C-alpha positions in Angstrom: -20.6 0.0 -15.1 -17.3 -1.9 -15.7 -15.6 -3.8 -12.8 -12.8 -1.2 -12.4 -15.3 1.7 -12.5 -17.4 -0.1 -9.8 -14.4 -0.7 -7.5 -13.1 2.8 -7.7 -16.6 4.4 -7.4 -17.2 2.4 -4.2 -13.7 3.2 -2.7 -14.2 6.9 -3.6 -17.6 7.0 -1.9 -16.2 5.7 1.4 -13.3 8.2 1.3 -15.9 11.0 0.7 -18.0 9.7 3.6 -15.0 10.0 6.0 -14.2 13.5 4.7 -17.8 14.7 5.2 -18.0 13.2 8.7 -15.0 15.3 9.8 -16.2 18.4 8.0 -19.7 18.2 9.6 -18.1 17.7 13.1 -19.4 14.1 13.6 -15.9 13.0 14.3 -13.0 15.1 15.7 -10.0 16.1 13.6 -7.6 13.6 15.2 -10.0 10.6 15.5 -8.5 9.1 12.4 -5.3 8.3 14.4 -7.3 5.8 16.5 -8.7 4.1 13.3 -5.2 3.9 11.8 -3.8 2.4 15.0 -6.5 -0.3 14.9 -5.6 -1.0 11.3 -1.9 -1.4 11.9 -2.0 -3.3 15.2 -5.0 -5.6 14.5 -6.6 -5.5 11.1 -3.6 -5.7 8.8 -2.1 -8.7 10.7 -5.5 -10.4 10.3 -5.4 -9.6 6.6 -2.0 -11.2 6.3 -2.9 -14.4 8.0 -6.1 -14.7 6.0 -4.4 -14.0 2.7 -1.5 -16.4 3.4 -3.4 -19.3 4.8 -3.5 -21.1 1.4 -0.1 -19.9 0.1 2.2 -22.4 -1.6 5.8 -21.3 -1.8 6.4 -22.2 -5.5 9.2 -20.8 -7.7 6.7 -18.5 -9.3 5.7 -17.2 -5.9 9.3 -16.3 -5.0 9.9 -14.7 -8.4 6.9 -12.4 -8.0 7.9 -11.7 -4.4 11.4 -10.8 -5.6 10.2 -8.5 -8.4 7.9 -6.7 -5.9 10.7 -6.2 -3.4 13.1 -4.9 -6.2 10.5 -2.4 -7.4 10.1 -1.2 -3.8 13.9 -0.8 -3.5 14.1 1.1 -6.7 11.4 3.5 -5.5 13.1 3.9 -2.2 16.3 5.0 -4.0 14.5 7.1 -6.6 12.8 9.2 -3.9 16.1 10.9 -3.1 15.7 12.8 -6.4 13.0 14.8 -4.6 14.6 15.3 -1.1 17.3 17.9 -1.8 16.6 21.0 0.2 13.6 19.6 2.0 13.0 19.7 5.8 13.5 16.6 8.0 9.7 16.1 8.3 9.1 16.5 4.6 11.8 13.9 3.9 10.1 11.6 6.3 6.8 12.0 4.7 8.3 11.3 1.2 10.2 8.2 2.1 7.2 6.7 4.0 4.8 7.3 1.1 6.7 7.0 -2.1 7.6 3.3 -2.1 4.6 1.9 -0.2 1.8 0.6 -2.4 -1.8 -0.3 -1.6 -2.1 -4.0 -2.3 -4.2 -5.4 0.5 -7.5 -3.6 -0.1 -7.2 -2.1 -3.5 -4.8 -4.4 -5.4 -6.4 -7.7 -4.5 -10.1 -6.5 -5.2 -9.0 -4.9 -8.5 -7.1 -8.0 -9.5 -10.2 -10.2 -8.9 -12.4 -7.8 -10.7 -10.2 -7.4 -13.7 -8.5 -10.8 -14.0 -10.6 -13.2 -12.0 -10.0 -15.4 -9.0 -6.9 -17.0 -10.6 -5.1 -13.7 -10.1 -5.6 -13.6 -6.3 -2.7 -16.0 -5.4 -0.3 -13.9 -7.6 -1.5 -10.7 -5.9 -1.0 -12.3 -2.5 2.6 -12.9 -3.5 2.8 -9.3 -4.5 1.3 -8.4 -1.1 4.1 -10.3 0.6 6.9 -8.5 -1.2 5.2 -5.1 -0.9 4.8 -5.7 2.9 8.6 -6.1 3.2 9.0 -2.7 1.5 6.3 -0.9 3.4 6.6 -2.3 6.9 10.4 -2.9 7.0 12.3 -0.8 4.5 10.1 2.3 4.5 9.6 2.2 8.2 13.3 1.9 9.0 14.1 4.6 6.4 11.6 7.0 7.9 12.9 6.4 11.4 16.1 8.2 10.4 14.1 11.4 10.0 12.5 11.4 13.4 13.7 13.8 16.1 16.2 11.3 17.5 17.7 10.9 14.0 19.8 7.8 12.9 19.2 5.7 16.0 19.8 2.1 15.0 18.6 0.8 18.3 15.2 2.6 17.8 15.0 1.3 14.3 15.7 -2.3 15.4 13.2 -2.0 18.3 10.5 -0.6 15.9 10.9 -3.4 13.4 11.1 -6.1 16.1 7.9 -5.0 17.6 5.9 -4.3 14.4 2.7 -6.3 14.5 2.5 -6.3 10.7 6.1 -7.4 10.1 5.9 -10.1 12.8 2.6 -11.4 11.3 4.2 -11.5 7.8 7.2 -13.5 9.1 5.0 -15.9 11.0 2.7 -16.4 8.0 5.6 -17.0 5.6 7.3 -19.5 8.0 4.0 -21.3 8.4 3.6 -21.5 4.7 7.1 -22.9 4.3 6.5 -25.5 7.0 3.0 -26.4 5.8 1.5 -25.4 9.1 -2.0 -23.9 9.7 -3.7 -22.2 12.6 -6.9 -23.8 14.0 -10.0 -23.1 11.9 -11.4 -20.8 14.6 -8.4 -18.5 14.2 -8.9 -18.1 10.5 -12.6 -17.5 11.1 -11.6 -14.6 13.4 -9.0 -13.2 10.9 -11.4 -13.4 8.0 -14.1 -11.6 10.0 -11.7 -8.8 11.1 -10.2 -8.5 7.6 -13.6 -7.4 6.3 -13.4 -4.1 8.1 -10.0 -3.3 6.6 -11.1 -1.5 3.5 -14.0 0.6 5.0 -12.1 1.5 8.2 -8.9 2.5 6.3 -10.7 4.5 3.7 -12.9 6.3 6.2 -9.7 7.3 8.1 -8.2 8.5 4.8 -11.2 10.7 4.2 -11.0 12.1 7.7 -7.4 13.0 7.1 -8.0 15.0 4.0 -7.2 18.6 4.4 -6.2 20.9 1.5 -4.8 23.7 3.7 -1.1 23.2 3.4 1.9 25.2 2.2 2.8 25.6 -1.4 6.1 23.8 -0.8 4.3 20.8 0.6 1.8 20.8 -2.3 4.7 21.0 -4.8 6.4 18.1 -3.1 3.3 16.0 -3.4 2.8 16.7 -7.1 6.5 16.0 -7.8 6.1 12.7 -5.9 3.1 11.7 -8.0 4.8 12.6 -11.3 8.0 10.6 -10.5 6.0 7.7 -8.9 3.8 7.1 -12.0 6.7 7.7 -14.4 8.6 4.9 -12.7 5.5 2.7 -12.6 4.6 3.4 -16.2 8.2 2.6 -17.4 8.2 -0.7 -15.5 4.8 -1.6 -16.9 6.0 -1.0 -20.4 9.2 -3.0 -19.9 7.2 -5.9 -18.4 4.7 -6.0 -21.3 7.5 -5.6 -23.9 9.9 -8.3 -22.6 7.2 -10.7 -21.3 9.3 -12.5 -18.6 6.2 -14.1 -17.1 3.0 -15.9 -18.2 0.2 -13.6 -19.3 -1.8 -13.7 -16.0 1.3 -13.0 -13.9 2.3 -10.3 -16.3 -1.0 -8.5 -16.1 -1.1 -8.8 -12.3 2.3 -7.2 -12.0 1.4 -4.5 -14.5 -1.6 -3.7 -12.2 0.7 -3.6 -9.2 3.1 -1.1 -10.8 0.2 1.3 -11.2 -1.5 0.9 -7.8 -1.9 4.0 -5.5 0.0 4.7 -2.3 -0.5 2.7 0.9 -3.0 4.2 3.2 -1.1 2.8 6.2 1.8 5.3 5.4 -0.5 8.1 6.5 -0.8 6.4 9.9 2.9 6.4 10.3 3.1 10.0 9.2 0.6 10.9 11.8 2.6 9.0 14.5 5.9 10.7 13.5 4.2 14.1 12.7 5.5 13.9 9.1 2.8 16.1 7.4 -0.1 13.6 7.5 -2.3 16.0 5.5 0.2 16.1 2.7 0.5 12.3 2.9 -3.4 12.0 2.6 -3.4 14.3 -0.4 -0.7 12.2 -2.1 -2.7 9.1 -1.4 -6.0 10.5 -2.6 -4.6 11.9 -5.8 -2.7 8.6 -6.5 -6.1 6.8 -6.3 -7.5 9.1 -9.0 -4.4 8.6 -11.2 -4.5 4.9 -10.7 -8.1 4.8 -11.8 -7.4 6.4 -15.1 -4.1 4.5 -15.6 -5.6 1.1 -15.0 -8.7 1.9 -17.0 -6.5 3.0 -20.0 -4.1 0.1 -19.7 -6.7 -2.6 -19.5 -8.8 -1.1 -22.3 -6.0 -1.7 -24.7 -4.5 -5.0 -23.4 -5.7 -8.1 -25.2 -7.9 -10.2 -23.1 -6.5 -13.3 -21.4 -7.2 -16.6 -23.3 
């Protein structure tokens, strides 16, 4: 079995396990909210500190970081094509899920499997830019569709108290200053980071529910079509114009095709923004990513 097949087969198996646990009544329907809360408040901050502990802020790092942020901004603007005539909660679900991308526990393992360990620092830079999109831009954007509406004070408070965003800022400042935490702290974050993928994917499987309205289902499929059209066009432009070295170019091409961020489902559950529709979008995006990545890397020439 090829590396990409192995990665996706393993991820799919964990999602299926979570789905079966809920269907068989082993866990309750809303138990996934507890798992997602743990992921957002503890696990993802640990992942950030572990991934950024050896980061060097080079010009290439900043260029990759900027491209990732610009891609997120483009997706955040593009989602408005789909929002006309939608309800407040449907709009909240769309803006939370459309621009967020799963880098931490699908992008990094895939990059290592397909491109080797040399791609990991590049994908960590991608992770930094994507975290700004997901945990700042998307979160602030979605806050406008909550019941209190456009409350700038609520937006500011949410961002200022976000464990993930605060961890990202701290990790970047430490990298810029050349500072490190004590070794024990990194041993702790490395250990906790290992539960990120299984815990998040189990929670995703527990969220899966195909009982939703035709309007919600239609919105999900429209989101998928537009999301992968945008990702495919950006990938084609990247490979045609070749603005980066081959390894960086291939890593960014992989990023453009990655599935939606599982953490977006947690925020949808918190805000009551159709978490089941968000889970369907995420699960189907994993399937599309599998075929898109398999097709792309079957035809790309191997790295020298």
